[in-house]
MIVEX-526925 format. One line per field, with one value per atom (N, C-alpha, C, O, CB): residue in one letter; y, z, x; atom name. Coordinates in Angstrom, 3 decimals. Atoms other than C-alpha are relative to their C-alpha. Glycine has a CB too. Example, Ala and Ser with C-alpha at 12.3 -4.5 7.8 and 13.67 -1.06 7.14 Angstrom:
resn <- c(a,a,a,a,a,s,s,s,s,s)
v <- c(-1.190,-4.500,1.200,1.181,0.027,-1.190,-1.060,1.090,2.198,0.462)
w <- c(0.000,7.800,0.000,0.665,1.246,-0.060,7.140,0.730,0.899,-1.415)
u <- c(0.890,12.300,0.900,1.936,-0.992,-0.820,13.670,-0.770,-0.261,0.414)
name <- c(N,CA,C,O,CB,N,CA,C,O,CB)
% end
This chain:
resn <- c(m,m,m,m,m,k,k,k,k,k,k,k,k,k,k,s,s,s,s,s,p,p,p,p,p,l,l,l,l,l,w,w,w,w,w,l,l,l,l,l,l,l,l,l,l,l,l,l,l,l,v,v,v,v,v,f,f,f,f,f,c,c,c,c,c,g,g,g,g,g,l,l,l,l,l,l,l,l,l,l,a,a,a,a,a,a,a,a,a,a,c,c,c,c,c,f,f,f,f,f,n,n,n,n,n,p,p,p,p,p,d,d,d,d,d,s,s,s,s,s,y,y,y,y,y,p,p,p,p,p,p,p,p,p,p,e,e,e,e,e,p,p,p,p,p,a,a,a,a,a,i,i,i,i,i,t,t,t,t,t,a,a,a,a,a,i,i,i,i,i,s,s,s,s,s,i,i,i,i,i,d,d,d,d,d,p,p,p,p,p,t,t,t,t,t,s,s,s,s,s,i,i,i,i,i,a,a,a,a,a,n,n,n,n,n,l,l,l,l,l,t,t,t,t,t,g,g,g,g,g,s,s,s,s,s,f,f,f,f,f,r,r,r,r,r,i,i,i,i,i,s,s,s,s,s,i,i,i,i,i,q,q,q,q,q,f,f,f,f,f,q,q,q,q,q,d,d,d,d,d,g,g,g,g,g,d,d,d,d,d,g,g,g,g,g,n,n,n,n,n,l,l,l,l,l,g,g,g,g,g,t,t,t,t,t,t,t,t,t,t,e,e,e,e,e,q,q,q,q,q,s,s,s,s,s,p,p,p,p,p,e,e,e,e,e,a,a,a,a,a,n,n,n,n,n,v,v,v,v,v,f,f,f,f,f,v,v,v,v,v,i,i,i,i,i,d,d,d,d,d,k,k,k,k,k,r,r,r,r,r,d,d,d,d,d,g,g,g,g,g,f,f,f,f,f,v,v,v,v,v,t,t,t,t,t,n,n,n,n,n,y,y,y,y,y,s,s,s,s,s,f,f,f,f,f,a,a,a,a,a,d,d,d,d,d,i,i,i,i,i,s,s,s,s,s,g,g,g,g,g,g,g,g,g,g,g,g,g,g,g,e,e,e,e,e,q,q,q,q,q,g,g,g,g,g,v,v,v,v,v,s,s,s,s,s,g,g,g,g,g,t,t,t,t,t,i,i,i,i,i,d,d,d,d,d,i,i,i,i,i,t,t,t,t,t,v,v,v,v,v,s,s,s,s,s,s,s,s,s,s,e,e,e,e,e,c,c,c,c,c,c,c,c,c,c,r,r,r,r,r,v,v,v,v,v,i,i,i,i,i,s,s,s,s,s,g,g,g,g,g,i,i,i,i,i,p,p,p,p,p,c,c,c,c,c,t,t,t,t,t,p,p,p,p,p,q,q,q,q,q,a,a,a,a,a,s,s,s,s,s,y,y,y,y,y,p,p,p,p,p,p,p,p,p,p,t,t,t,t,t,d,d,d,d,d,t,t,t,t,t,v,v,v,v,v,r,r,r,r,r,y,y,y,y,y,e,e,e,e,e,v,v,v,v,v,v,v,v,v,v,l,l,l,l,l,k,k,k,k,k,d,d,d,d,d,r,r,r,r,r,a,a,a,a,a,g,g,g,g,g,n,n,n,n,n,l,l,l,l,l,s,s,s,s,s,n,n,n,n,n,i,i,i,i,i,a,a,a,a,a,l,l,l,l,l,t,t,t,t,t,p,p,p,p,p,a,a,a,a,a,l,l,l,l,l,l,l,l,l,l,i,i,i,i,i,n,n,n,n,n,c,c,c,c,c,q,q,q,q,q)
v <- c(-0.373,36.338,0.738,0.222,-1.250,-0.844,39.117,-0.130,-0.047,1.473,0.155,38.621,1.358,2.191,-0.982,-1.271,41.442,0.097,-0.883,0.157,-0.194,42.920,-0.194,-0.574,1.396,0.192,42.790,-1.474,-1.794,0.515,1.432,38.992,-0.417,-1.175,-0.787,0.318,38.742,0.543,-0.117,0.571,-0.585,41.067,-0.836,-1.038,1.440,0.828,38.919,-1.318,-1.756,-0.284,1.241,35.735,0.269,-0.494,-0.599,-0.350,37.429,0.244,-0.238,1.249,-0.280,38.685,-1.286,-1.446,0.994,1.283,35.212,-0.815,-1.410,-0.798,0.725,33.640,0.650,-0.041,-0.057,-0.715,36.322,-0.245,-0.434,1.499,0.243,35.833,-1.410,-1.621,0.213,1.378,32.093,-0.095,-0.970,-0.938,0.013,32.860,0.479,0.189,0.863,-0.583,34.639,-0.706,-0.202,1.431,0.740,32.043,-0.503,-1.049,-1.181,0.506,31.205,-1.519,-2.198,0.447,1.444,27.727,-0.608,0.001,-0.373,0.694,25.236,-1.249,-2.209,-0.362,1.113,22.903,-0.418,0.364,0.383,0.396,20.870,0.872,1.473,-1.497,-0.856,22.680,-0.505,0.267,0.115,0.533,20.355,0.343,0.312,-1.539,-0.250,21.276,-1.298,-2.394,0.577,1.157,18.967,0.320,1.380,-0.377,-0.124,18.483,-0.652,-1.832,-0.670,0.507,18.101,-0.439,-1.232,1.055,0.404,17.753,0.418,1.340,0.636,-0.312,17.791,-0.309,-1.260,-0.803,0.220,18.089,0.429,1.131,0.778,-0.374,18.449,0.532,-0.007,-1.217,-0.556,20.606,0.578,1.418,1.086,1.038,19.745,-1.381,-1.493,0.128,1.362,15.957,-0.692,-1.861,-0.815,0.540,15.437,1.128,2.235,-0.622,-1.009,17.278,-0.631,-1.852,0.626,0.449,17.048,-0.166,0.608,1.002,0.267,15.623,1.221,1.819,-1.214,-1.044,18.242,1.423,2.361,-0.255,-1.369,21.239,0.361,1.544,0.193,-0.313,20.961,0.347,-0.340,-1.156,-0.363,22.729,-0.411,-0.621,1.533,0.363,21.845,0.609,1.058,-1.542,-0.599,23.056,-1.061,-1.810,1.197,0.830,21.108,0.947,1.875,-0.809,-0.815,22.643,-0.798,-1.920,0.425,0.664,21.788,0.762,1.917,-0.081,-0.599,22.510,-0.435,-1.602,-0.425,0.272,22.747,0.651,1.491,0.486,-0.617,23.588,0.003,-0.894,-0.778,-0.027,24.636,0.754,1.898,0.657,-0.552,25.305,1.200,2.050,-1.028,-1.141,27.752,1.000,1.950,-0.481,-0.997,29.554,0.294,1.395,1.244,-0.270,29.166,-0.682,-1.383,-0.474,0.548,28.156,1.082,2.243,-0.614,-0.923,29.776,0.479,0.362,1.183,-0.467,31.266,1.429,2.229,-0.073,-1.355,34.330,0.277,-0.600,0.162,-0.339,36.149,-0.870,-1.258,1.495,0.826,34.151,-1.491,-2.261,0.245,1.414,30.829,-0.124,-0.286,-0.627,0.021,30.759,-1.405,-1.536,0.793,1.363,26.939,-0.401,0.166,-0.976,0.563,24.987,-0.538,-1.027,-1.125,0.438,24.106,-0.880,-1.270,1.192,0.954,21.959,-0.990,-0.600,0.720,1.045,18.642,-0.858,-1.418,-0.865,0.750,16.939,-1.175,-0.986,0.907,1.210,13.336,-0.753,-1.138,-0.902,0.759,11.614,-1.477,-2.062,0.227,1.389,8.144,-0.996,-2.156,-0.322,0.920,6.659,-0.331,-1.474,0.592,0.228,7.104,0.582,0.456,0.579,-0.556,8.874,1.345,1.839,-0.953,-1.290,12.118,1.076,1.186,0.379,-1.041,15.027,1.370,1.704,-0.066,-1.385,18.573,0.882,0.676,0.295,-0.912,21.355,1.282,1.813,0.317,-1.269,24.397,0.817,0.283,-0.216,-0.901,27.403,0.929,1.272,0.813,-1.043,29.774,0.961,0.585,-0.594,-1.054,33.024,-0.203,-0.914,1.368,0.031,33.426,0.370,1.381,0.956,-0.261,33.236,0.299,0.399,-1.186,-0.173,33.850,1.408,1.610,-0.372,-1.376,37.614,0.480,1.492,0.142,-0.390,37.759,-0.551,-0.370,1.479,0.549,35.994,-1.424,-2.039,0.063,1.387,32.670,-0.764,-1.618,-0.072,0.706,31.499,-0.919,-0.809,0.985,0.974,28.707,0.636,1.666,-0.891,-0.446,29.153,-1.205,-2.345,0.686,1.024,27.200,0.696,1.905,-0.769,-0.584,27.709,-0.942,-2.157,1.299,0.777,26.565,0.582,1.797,-0.025,-0.367,26.638,-0.594,-1.781,-0.512,0.483,26.373,-0.021,0.982,0.881,0.171,25.032,-0.214,-1.131,-1.197,0.189,25.450,-0.710,-0.261,1.360,0.789,22.831,0.269,0.051,-1.552,-0.476,24.048,-1.118,-0.891,0.787,1.121,20.615,-1.295,-1.288,0.214,1.329,16.900,-0.842,-0.578,-0.653,0.837,14.210,-1.461,-1.920,0.147,1.428,10.629,-0.763,-0.260,-0.493,0.868,7.788,-0.486,-0.867,-1.204,0.274,7.043,-1.504,-2.286,0.645,1.372,3.767,-0.118,-1.069,-0.396,-0.043,4.681,1.452,2.300,-0.873,-1.362,7.762,0.702,0.079,0.788,-0.814,10.578,0.486,1.114,1.209,-0.405,11.185,1.501,2.322,-0.391,-1.380,14.390,0.819,2.024,0.679,-0.707,15.266,-0.394,-1.512,-0.319,0.327,15.427,-1.174,-1.819,1.206,1.068,12.887,-1.392,-2.381,0.247,1.294,10.086,-0.717,-0.094,0.176,0.802,7.260,-0.177,-0.540,-1.395,0.064,7.282,-0.930,-1.149,1.400,0.726,5.078,1.014,2.217,-0.816,-0.953,6.601,0.906,2.098,-0.759,-0.792,7.729,-0.481,-1.573,-0.106,0.341,7.745,0.594,1.596,0.536,-0.497,8.225,0.188,-0.664,-0.967,-0.290,9.809,0.480,1.155,1.066,-0.540,10.458,0.540,0.081,-1.102,-0.647,12.616,-0.119,-0.074,1.483,-0.155,12.501,1.420,1.907,-1.076,-1.386,15.966,0.104,-0.452,0.966,-0.221,17.012,1.480,2.096,-0.879,-1.381,20.448,-0.027,-0.971,0.774,-0.142,21.604,1.413,2.380,-0.304,-1.341,24.479,0.468,-0.281,0.012,-0.576,26.763,-0.642,-0.481,1.482,0.718,24.678,-1.367,-2.085,-0.168,1.283,21.669,-1.118,-2.255,-0.397,1.015,19.843,-0.341,0.549,0.490,0.452,17.758,-0.356,-0.836,-1.205,0.356,17.285,-1.485,-2.207,0.845,1.319,14.060,-0.041,1.003,-0.346,0.165,12.662,-0.114,-0.967,-1.256,0.029,13.381,-0.477,-0.067,1.403,0.545,11.494,0.697,0.737,-1.538,-0.705,13.447,-0.991,-2.176,0.872,0.817,12.126,-0.229,0.446,0.684,0.318,10.631,1.129,1.770,-1.307,-0.933,12.922,-0.830,-1.578,1.059,0.705,11.511,0.879,2.044,-0.373,-0.725,12.555,-0.626,-1.819,-0.033,0.455,12.280,0.124,1.231,0.824,0.026,11.238,0.249,0.693,-1.326,-0.106,11.331,1.376,1.640,-1.042)
w <- c(1.176,102.812,-0.964,-1.357,-0.679,0.886,100.590,-1.430,-1.685,0.463,1.407,96.803,-0.679,-0.443,-0.735,0.704,94.592,-1.171,-1.886,-0.503,1.170,92.048,-1.306,-2.319,0.031,1.194,89.564,-0.400,-1.586,0.236,0.264,89.874,-0.669,-1.638,1.304,0.587,89.122,-1.422,-2.298,0.868,1.334,86.135,-0.984,-2.122,0.039,0.866,84.710,-0.353,-1.502,0.678,0.256,85.066,-0.989,-1.934,1.326,0.891,83.407,-1.422,-2.378,0.525,1.324,80.501,-0.686,-1.896,0.117,0.557,80.028,-0.509,-1.584,1.043,0.430,79.852,-1.232,-2.147,1.138,1.140,77.459,-1.255,-2.335,0.299,1.150,75.176,-0.548,-1.757,0.400,0.444,75.049,-0.884,-1.746,1.208,0.814,73.551,-1.423,-2.309,0.645,1.317,70.568,-0.792,-1.833,0.150,0.789,69.449,-1.276,-1.223,0.814,1.233,65.791,0.038,0.643,-1.223,0.056,65.124,-0.860,-1.826,-0.548,0.740,63.883,-0.632,0.060,0.921,0.756,61.161,-1.044,-1.376,-0.665,1.113,58.480,-1.227,-1.317,-0.349,1.181,55.127,-0.954,-1.750,-0.758,0.855,53.399,0.614,1.836,-0.186,-0.550,53.735,0.579,0.121,-1.090,-0.618,55.935,0.203,0.718,1.358,-0.264,55.989,1.353,1.544,-1.143,-1.357,59.638,0.260,1.170,1.003,-0.124,59.247,-1.269,-1.966,1.269,1.200,56.484,0.268,0.975,-1.232,-0.190,56.360,-1.253,-2.113,1.243,1.092,53.936,0.622,1.616,-0.956,-0.485,54.450,-1.174,-1.892,1.084,-0.723,53.773,-0.425,-1.320,-0.246,0.318,53.667,-0.962,-1.297,1.272,0.954,51.305,-0.938,-0.494,0.736,0.995,48.054,-1.059,-1.123,-0.663,1.139,45.030,-1.224,-1.422,-0.298,1.225,41.777,-0.922,-1.166,-0.723,1.012,39.344,0.484,-0.206,-1.154,-0.425,41.400,1.377,1.664,-0.016,-1.369,44.988,0.096,-0.481,0.910,-0.214,46.022,1.418,2.285,-0.224,-1.313,48.967,0.169,-0.791,0.177,-0.333,50.718,0.609,1.496,0.978,-0.613,51.457,0.811,0.255,-1.087,-0.880,54.456,0.350,0.850,1.298,-0.177,54.707,1.053,0.840,-1.351,-1.002,57.888,-0.332,-0.641,1.468,0.464,57.157,0.895,1.744,-1.428,-0.579,58.404,-1.100,-1.942,1.303,0.933,56.389,0.651,1.077,-1.357,-0.740,57.856,-0.614,0.112,0.174,0.611,55.299,-0.614,-1.269,-1.057,0.382,54.499,-1.473,-1.853,0.695,1.439,50.739,-0.674,-1.676,-0.653,0.560,50.074,-0.739,-0.330,1.109,0.756,47.505,-1.262,-1.426,0.853,1.275,44.081,0.114,0.929,-1.080,0.150,43.218,-1.491,-2.310,0.707,1.414,39.967,-0.629,-1.793,-0.159,0.493,39.620,0.013,-0.749,0.840,-0.116,40.585,-0.025,1.023,1.307,0.091,39.278,-0.091,-0.325,-1.194,0.196,39.176,1.057,2.149,0.028,-0.934,40.806,1.226,1.130,-0.677,-1.224,44.411,0.905,1.988,0.767,-0.708,45.584,-1.036,-2.080,0.761,0.917,43.937,0.717,1.780,-0.497,-0.581,44.632,-0.933,-2.094,0.192,0.807,43.412,0.379,1.535,0.180,-0.189,43.013,0.139,-0.796,-1.197,-0.251,44.557,-0.850,-0.962,1.465,0.823,42.289,-1.299,-1.755,-0.298,1.311,39.077,-0.152,-1.217,-1.052,0.063,39.909,-0.697,-0.912,-0.680,0.687,38.164,0.939,2.084,-0.504,-0.799,39.414,-0.422,-1.607,-0.149,0.244,39.730,0.716,1.893,0.499,-0.550,40.268,0.479,-0.173,-1.047,-0.546,42.441,0.393,0.541,1.220,-0.441,43.440,1.073,1.094,-1.184,-0.968,46.361,0.026,-0.295,1.423,0.021,46.747,1.097,2.075,0.153,-0.965,48.623,1.387,1.560,-0.430,-1.376,52.368,0.932,2.145,0.532,-0.841,53.574,0.538,1.533,-0.770,-0.417,53.888,-0.339,0.192,1.478,0.421,52.236,0.876,0.559,-0.030,-0.890,55.095,-0.357,-1.233,1.433,0.199,55.243,1.308,1.591,-0.564,-1.259,58.603,-0.072,-0.983,1.162,-0.011,59.494,0.003,0.637,1.186,0.043,58.730,0.244,-0.042,-1.364,-0.137,59.640,-0.135,0.069,1.370,0.155,59.006,-0.709,-0.702,-0.742,0.714,56.964,-1.389,-1.558,0.779,1.379,53.209,-0.313,-0.079,-1.010,0.395,51.973,-1.518,-2.179,0.604,1.429,48.480,-0.197,0.399,-0.585,0.297,47.165,-1.339,-2.356,-0.016,1.206,44.645,-0.403,0.387,0.236,0.409,42.606,-0.198,-0.006,-1.274,0.141,41.892,-0.159,-0.408,-1.212,0.225,41.657,-0.622,-0.417,1.337,0.618,39.659,0.388,0.709,-1.529,-0.284,40.286,-1.162,-2.283,0.266,1.068,38.330,-0.784,-0.198,0.566,0.899,35.360,-0.169,-0.217,-1.362,0.357,34.742,-1.514,-2.087,0.615,1.467,31.113,-0.438,0.314,-0.585,0.512,28.948,0.154,0.448,0.711,-0.077,28.977,1.435,1.983,-0.996,-1.399,32.429,0.222,-0.648,0.446,-0.467,34.281,-0.875,-1.047,0.046,0.725,32.140,0.599,1.096,-1.531,-0.578,33.283,-0.686,-0.064,-0.065,0.729,30.619,0.329,-0.052,-1.466,-0.312,31.935,1.074,1.789,0.459,-1.058,34.175,1.129,0.898,-0.545,-1.163,37.688,1.058,1.078,0.579,-1.155,40.776,0.948,0.745,0.734,-0.920,43.669,0.730,0.911,1.025,-0.686,45.499,-0.441,-0.985,1.553,0.259,45.047,1.143,1.737,-1.409,-1.061,47.551,-0.566,-1.300,1.216,0.484,46.840,1.171,2.085,-1.138,-0.909,48.856,-0.889,-2.012,1.026,0.756,47.739,0.756,1.986,-0.268,-0.549,48.291,-0.333,-1.438,-0.576,0.189,48.728,0.291,1.270,0.920,-0.136,48.287,-0.216,-1.117,-1.015,0.173,48.720,-0.592,-0.372,1.358,0.547,46.828,0.288,0.031,-1.545,-0.246,47.901,-1.220,-2.179,1.273,1.163,45.571,-0.273,-1.367,0.199,0.228,46.039,-0.637,-0.962,1.320,0.604,44.619,1.003,0.613,-0.946,-1.034,47.950,0.090,0.099,1.370,-0.131,48.236,1.452,2.184,-0.917,-1.345,51.425,0.055,-0.938,0.417,-0.158,52.817,-0.764,-1.130,1.508,0.646,51.171,1.092,1.974,-0.943,-0.986,53.192,-0.683,-1.804,0.650,0.537,52.647,0.667,1.893,0.213,-0.537,53.022,0.558,0.224,-1.088,-0.350,54.782,-1.263,-2.274,1.126,1.150,52.439,-0.293,0.618,0.242,0.479,50.373,-0.653,-1.595,-1.006,0.569,49.643,-1.059,-0.806,1.099,1.089,46.296,-0.234,-0.517,-1.304,0.308,45.872,-1.497,-2.032,0.781,1.462,42.234,-0.676,-1.823,-0.451,0.628,41.581,0.186,-0.279,0.567)
u <- c(-0.771,18.870,-0.921,-1.967,0.639,0.791,17.553,0.512,1.713,0.045,-0.383,17.492,-0.011,-0.886,-0.951,-0.161,18.616,-0.980,-1.187,1.448,0.861,16.164,0.771,0.184,-0.625,-0.818,19.054,0.027,-0.041,1.431,0.008,19.171,-1.311,-1.296,0.209,1.307,15.431,-0.108,-0.665,-1.134,0.032,15.819,0.822,0.399,0.523,-0.836,18.641,-0.701,-0.645,1.348,0.733,16.556,-1.136,-1.336,-0.557,1.104,13.584,0.511,-0.097,-0.741,-0.561,15.750,0.473,0.307,1.168,-0.434,17.239,-1.172,-1.098,0.763,1.199,13.788,-0.618,-1.066,-1.031,0.555,12.594,0.834,0.274,-0.080,-0.887,15.623,-0.192,-0.102,1.475,0.222,14.949,-1.238,-1.315,-0.142,1.219,11.538,0.248,-0.556,-1.064,-0.248,13.114,1.086,1.506,0.365,-0.984,15.650,-0.654,-1.756,0.594,0.602,15.046,-0.104,0.726,0.816,0.166,13.754,1.096,1.555,-1.389,-1.037,16.292,-0.605,-0.942,1.200,0.553,15.000,1.025,1.916,-1.362,-0.872,16.789,-0.274,-1.344,-0.207,0.194,17.262,-1.093,-1.627,1.305,1.059,14.783,-1.350,-1.494,0.147,1.332,11.104,-0.568,-0.244,-0.950,0.652,9.042,-1.474,-1.829,0.677,1.433,5.290,-0.240,0.056,-0.884,0.202,4.311,-1.435,-1.677,0.390,1.404,0.522,-0.726,-0.301,-0.673,0.770,-2.080,-1.470,-1.800,0.525,1.437,-5.871,-0.760,-0.230,-0.519,0.904,-8.796,-1.280,-1.766,-0.295,1.261,-11.886,-0.777,-0.234,0.247,0.728,-14.617,0.496,1.333,-1.519,-0.426,-14.208,-0.958,-0.765,0.123,0.970,-17.166,-0.425,-0.729,-1.244,0.382,-17.992,-0.902,-1.044,1.259,0.800,-20.300,0.898,1.834,-1.150,-0.740,-18.944,-0.008,-1.056,-0.589,-0.212,-17.581,-0.235,0.165,-0.886,0.322,-18.765,0.525,0.704,-1.477,-0.409,-17.582,1.467,2.310,-0.303,-1.398,-14.403,0.404,-0.444,0.224,-0.522,-12.166,1.384,2.010,0.049,-1.294,-9.028,0.908,0.498,-0.175,-1.035,-5.853,0.880,1.468,0.844,-0.844,-4.036,1.251,1.175,-0.774,-1.290,-0.341,0.799,1.169,0.786,-0.882,1.604,1.422,1.665,-0.407,-1.358,5.323,1.048,0.749,0.171,-1.200,8.814,1.063,1.098,0.502,-1.123,11.868,1.147,0.985,-0.402,-1.131,15.299,0.664,1.180,0.999,-0.674,16.644,-0.975,-0.547,0.962,0.999,13.384,-0.096,-0.496,0.275,0.024,13.620,-1.200,-1.055,1.314,1.239,10.016,-0.773,-0.781,-0.873,0.840,7.763,0.679,1.893,-0.377,-0.528,8.157,0.535,0.074,-1.083,-0.537,10.195,0.093,-0.182,1.407,-0.175,10.845,1.088,0.984,0.353,-1.103,14.078,-0.350,0.236,1.251,0.387,12.411,-1.524,-2.148,0.574,1.463,8.820,-0.615,-1.817,-0.424,0.487,8.535,-1.038,-1.095,1.170,0.982,5.704,0.723,1.849,-0.840,-0.664,6.434,-0.861,-0.425,0.445,0.850,3.502,-0.518,-1.039,-1.186,0.438,2.696,-1.034,-0.767,1.206,1.113,-0.644,-0.275,-0.637,-1.289,0.115,-0.858,-1.268,-1.443,1.242,1.232,-4.237,0.381,0.928,-1.007,-0.377,-3.762,-0.797,-0.402,-0.188,0.787,-6.449,0.708,0.675,-1.368,-0.598,-4.495,1.408,2.011,-0.885,-1.346,-1.212,0.104,1.210,0.886,-0.022,-2.222,0.541,0.103,-1.417,-0.646,-0.081,-0.519,-0.524,1.541,0.386,-1.422,1.023,1.319,-1.476,-1.007,1.146,-0.659,-1.557,1.084,0.458,0.484,1.223,2.322,-0.953,-1.071,2.572,-0.524,-1.706,0.568,0.307,2.622,1.176,2.303,-0.283,-1.013,4.544,1.040,0.809,-0.658,-1.102,7.822,-0.503,-1.183,1.133,0.436,7.218,1.169,0.989,-0.782,-1.187,10.770,0.164,0.860,1.221,-0.216,10.521,1.394,1.850,-0.243,-1.346,13.952,1.105,2.281,0.103,-1.022,15.740,0.354,-0.253,-0.465,-0.411,17.509,-0.090,0.750,1.428,0.163,16.249,-1.202,-2.022,-0.146,1.070,13.873,-1.379,-1.609,0.143,1.387,10.197,-0.899,-0.532,-0.336,1.028,7.098,-1.343,-1.453,0.118,1.315,3.428,-0.934,-0.740,0.084,1.007,0.462,-0.203,-0.314,-1.335,0.299,-0.085,-1.365,-1.591,1.113,1.316,-3.678,-0.086,0.184,-1.124,0.218,-4.359,-1.490,-2.056,0.842,1.416,-7.922,-0.126,0.404,-0.760,0.243,-9.006,-1.446,-2.365,0.271,1.329,-11.984,-1.013,-2.208,0.114,0.931,-13.496,0.790,1.995,-0.953,-0.581,-12.833,-1.090,-2.275,0.548,1.032,-14.566,0.184,1.280,0.030,0.012,-15.497,0.622,0.686,-1.435,-0.485,-13.936,-1.210,-2.223,0.837,1.119,-16.163,-0.238,0.711,0.253,0.369,-18.049,-0.031,0.501,-1.378,0.016,-18.733,-0.138,-0.618,-1.165,0.059,-18.506,1.339,2.359,-1.090,-1.215,-15.978,0.166,-0.740,-0.058,-0.207,-14.453,-0.199,0.090,1.397,0.155,-15.298,-0.954,-0.766,1.355,1.058,-18.316,-1.339,-1.480,0.043,1.310,-21.947,-0.696,-1.540,-0.894,0.664,-22.987,0.537,-0.090,0.128,-0.600,-20.742,-0.809,-1.593,1.457,0.629,-21.987,1.010,2.163,-0.484,-0.864,-20.566,-0.591,-1.802,0.218,0.532,-20.852,-0.652,-0.487,1.133,0.644,-22.881,1.002,0.750,-0.826,-1.032,-19.718,1.378,1.537,-0.147,-1.395,-15.974,0.806,0.409,0.494,-0.874,-13.175,1.392,1.894,0.024,-1.347,-9.820,0.859,0.386,-0.033,-1.019,-6.676,1.114,1.321,0.543,-1.073,-3.793,1.314,1.346,-0.333,-1.338,-0.062,0.430,0.191,1.012,-0.419,1.423,1.498,1.997,-0.819,-1.442,5.063,0.281,-0.289,0.811,-0.480,6.699,1.402,2.161,-0.006,-1.358,9.795,0.475,-0.243,0.041,-0.539,12.030,0.792,0.979,0.898,-0.688,13.969,1.353,1.894,0.186,-1.253,17.137,-0.252,0.693,0.763,0.338,15.272,-0.214,-0.476,1.065,0.224,14.943,-1.483,-2.332,0.521,1.376,11.779,-0.304,0.561,-0.262,0.447,9.805,-0.330,-0.237,-1.229,0.580,8.512,-1.326,-1.867,-0.205,1.305,5.368,-1.045,-0.939,-0.027,1.082,2.223,-1.271,-1.573,-0.214,1.243,-1.032,-1.175,-1.277,-0.077,1.170,-4.269,-1.009,-0.976,-0.658,1.161,-7.337,-0.838,-0.646,-0.854,0.843,-9.939,-0.984,-1.508,-0.757,1.015,-12.178,-1.094,-0.830,0.601,1.153,-15.646,-0.630,-0.937,-1.041,0.640,-17.112,-1.371,-1.471,0.874,1.357,-20.895,-0.186,-0.257,-1.090,-0.051,-21.109,-1.358,-1.386,0.541,1.323,-24.870,-0.590,-1.699,-0.948)
name <- c(N,CA,C,O,CB,N,CA,C,O,CB,N,CA,C,O,CB,N,CA,C,O,CB,N,CA,C,O,CB,N,CA,C,O,CB,N,CA,C,O,CB,N,CA,C,O,CB,N,CA,C,O,CB,N,CA,C,O,CB,N,CA,C,O,CB,N,CA,C,O,CB,N,CA,C,O,CB,N,CA,C,O,CB,N,CA,C,O,CB,N,CA,C,O,CB,N,CA,C,O,CB,N,CA,C,O,CB,N,CA,C,O,CB,N,CA,C,O,CB,N,CA,C,O,CB,N,CA,C,O,CB,N,CA,C,O,CB,N,CA,C,O,CB,N,CA,C,O,CB,N,CA,C,O,CB,N,CA,C,O,CB,N,CA,C,O,CB,N,CA,C,O,CB,N,CA,C,O,CB,N,CA,C,O,CB,N,CA,C,O,CB,N,CA,C,O,CB,N,CA,C,O,CB,N,CA,C,O,CB,N,CA,C,O,CB,N,CA,C,O,CB,N,CA,C,O,CB,N,CA,C,O,CB,N,CA,C,O,CB,N,CA,C,O,CB,N,CA,C,O,CB,N,CA,C,O,CB,N,CA,C,O,CB,N,CA,C,O,CB,N,CA,C,O,CB,N,CA,C,O,CB,N,CA,C,O,CB,N,CA,C,O,CB,N,CA,C,O,CB,N,CA,C,O,CB,N,CA,C,O,CB,N,CA,C,O,CB,N,CA,C,O,CB,N,CA,C,O,CB,N,CA,C,O,CB,N,CA,C,O,CB,N,CA,C,O,CB,N,CA,C,O,CB,N,CA,C,O,CB,N,CA,C,O,CB,N,CA,C,O,CB,N,CA,C,O,CB,N,CA,C,O,CB,N,CA,C,O,CB,N,CA,C,O,CB,N,CA,C,O,CB,N,CA,C,O,CB,N,CA,C,O,CB,N,CA,C,O,CB,N,CA,C,O,CB,N,CA,C,O,CB,N,CA,C,O,CB,N,CA,C,O,CB,N,CA,C,O,CB,N,CA,C,O,CB,N,CA,C,O,CB,N,CA,C,O,CB,N,CA,C,O,CB,N,CA,C,O,CB,N,CA,C,O,CB,N,CA,C,O,CB,N,CA,C,O,CB,N,CA,C,O,CB,N,CA,C,O,CB,N,CA,C,O,CB,N,CA,C,O,CB,N,CA,C,O,CB,N,CA,C,O,CB,N,CA,C,O,CB,N,CA,C,O,CB,N,CA,C,O,CB,N,CA,C,O,CB,N,CA,C,O,CB,N,CA,C,O,CB,N,CA,C,O,CB,N,CA,C,O,CB,N,CA,C,O,CB,N,CA,C,O,CB,N,CA,C,O,CB,N,CA,C,O,CB,N,CA,C,O,CB,N,CA,C,O,CB,N,CA,C,O,CB,N,CA,C,O,CB,N,CA,C,O,CB,N,CA,C,O,CB,N,CA,C,O,CB,N,CA,C,O,CB,N,CA,C,O,CB,N,CA,C,O,CB,N,CA,C,O,CB,N,CA,C,O,CB,N,CA,C,O,CB,N,CA,C,O,CB,N,CA,C,O,CB,N,CA,C,O,CB,N,CA,C,O,CB,N,CA,C,O,CB,N,CA,C,O,CB,N,CA,C,O,CB,N,CA,C,O,CB,N,CA,C,O,CB,N,CA,C,O,CB,N,CA,C,O,CB,N,CA,C,O,CB,N,CA,C,O,CB,N,CA,C,O,CB,N,CA,C,O,CB,N,CA,C,O,CB,N,CA,C,O,CB,N,CA,C,O,CB,N,CA,C,O,CB,N,CA,C,O,CB,N,CA,C,O,CB,N,CA,C,O,CB,N,CA,C,O,CB,N,CA,C,O,CB,N,CA,C,O,CB,N,CA,C,O,CB,N,CA,C,O,CB,N,CA,C,O,CB,N,CA,C,O,CB,N,CA,C,O,CB,N,CA,C,O,CB,N,CA,C,O,CB,N,CA,C,O,CB,N,CA,C,O,CB,N,CA,C,O,CB,N,CA,C,O,CB,N,CA,C,O,CB,N,CA,C,O,CB,N,CA,C,O,CB,N,CA,C,O,CB,N,CA,C,O,CB,N,CA,C,O,CB,N,CA,C,O,CB,N,CA,C,O,CB)
% end
């Protein structure tokens, strides 16, 4: 039995089309993984990056001229302090599912103070401090993602 080249072409086209189906995610953003690099910094001077892998079903993540509000919330687990960040629209103008990685660069972090004014060189600090962050994304419709907990960040205080 001889197979037709047309049959092989149809199978190949079907497989190729399956590769281009848009991803189907829920409309709420979801954080699928999170990391910190580096995992150890110097007090008051060391910077680090939080990398957030995400999915969003309707692609409405990021700021626009009409929606300039903060869309990433980073919560310090030591004291509950919230820092707001923003990233630009990543939808490309469409309303289809998107996924990818958002990198947030944090310029410095400080140790919890033993005495003195926090986050100043004159304060007294323990030798090291450890912090973890909770991270939440918000889309332009106001939907919040799950809460993701970062790995620990070691701060060398001395």
